[in-house]
C-alpha angles and dihedrals in degrees: 000000000000121000113269109267089226089062094043093051099039111136123240106265127229099356123127093239139338111286133171108289089229095063103136099214092052092049090048091055090050094047090049092051093050093048093047092047088061090067105031142012122269090251087065095050118087133203088246088055090055096044093045091050094049092047095244139111125261092250090051089052088061092053087068104030137024094213144342088268088062088053091054091049092053090048091051092047089054096048094045090051090050090049092047094050090049096048093040090056090060089062093041090055105027120204119242095260134033092242093053091047093052092044090052092051095049090045090052089055096042095046093049097050094038087057089052100031093141090059095045092049093046090049092047089057095040096052091071090066105018114073092195093056091045091051094048093050091047091052091051092049091046089056095051093043091055092047092048094047092052090052093050091050090049092051089050091049093054092047097248096113124043121239118263144125116003109291092232092055089052091046092050092051094046095049093046087051090053091050094051098042094048092046093053090045096049093041094048093237120161130271094032136149115249113259092238091055100040100098092043093051094046092046090054092054092045094050093045093049097046101035102020087236137063089233107065120188116266 
């Protein structure tokens, strides 16, 4: 399944004007922000911290970003696009069995957000107060819900999954479960699923929900 056009064509958020994505100073700001977020919340990171870490002046920082919130938005944009590419590729090149396909999809999401956990956790906190972060996250979730619902409907159409509740409702519940479980795991909340077990646990719930069994037909 191809990536949702709304995701492919999503504009860069919070930057002064479109610039080549390979601009070294912009990338240095983003890398600094992600590194600092691993140790402290965005509220404790200053513009001077970001500029100093990127090896630029404060005025130069503002040439690229209006604020540190804009830096977080751009980081989140990049991570969600990476996750979307990885999960979309699973549907573009399906695995031999449904269980393997769903595992690959869940693993793509898990692996991407685990690699960028500081961005994911910062965004999860910021969306309660930042409408742009909230809208970006909602758009990402909407894409995954639609893709999941289409896949469930396809499995039902070919007789692999039994009929049941509307596919979209199941897709919403399953994706929201992913979101909460992974947040708790990455944040170290309690109770939380161990990182090593997260994909296996999620997969069991997905297969049971979609197929009424953890061993779907081939």
